[in-house]
Steps between C-alpha positions, in 0.01 A plus 500: 500500500171390657295616197709278278415204725131579489496475120684169515241358743211568263430195284252408229245384760504826678467694178191299415346576845576871459338505156188327628469748787537794258242342269260465796557859624471680171292261286565390142368819341727741689829320440541604128430857604759486772756349263431772241550765767823334614624478141426867428672601819814307405488651150478853645786427743724382216420812289570721802840334557585539128419870516730542800788322327478705180618839638796332675624348172466834317692690771789248493572560124 
């Protein structure tokens, strides 16, 4: 319940401040590398969940 309220409390101004802080901490050159790593991690996660779902569907038939 409280976590839902936290997301509602974050507005566009706070997002801009967070983005500026991240930019200052990591620098402009590191951010694309971080995003590539995040994207590949999400891709691997999706592939792993698809692999887990496949045997369940086969056993149900």
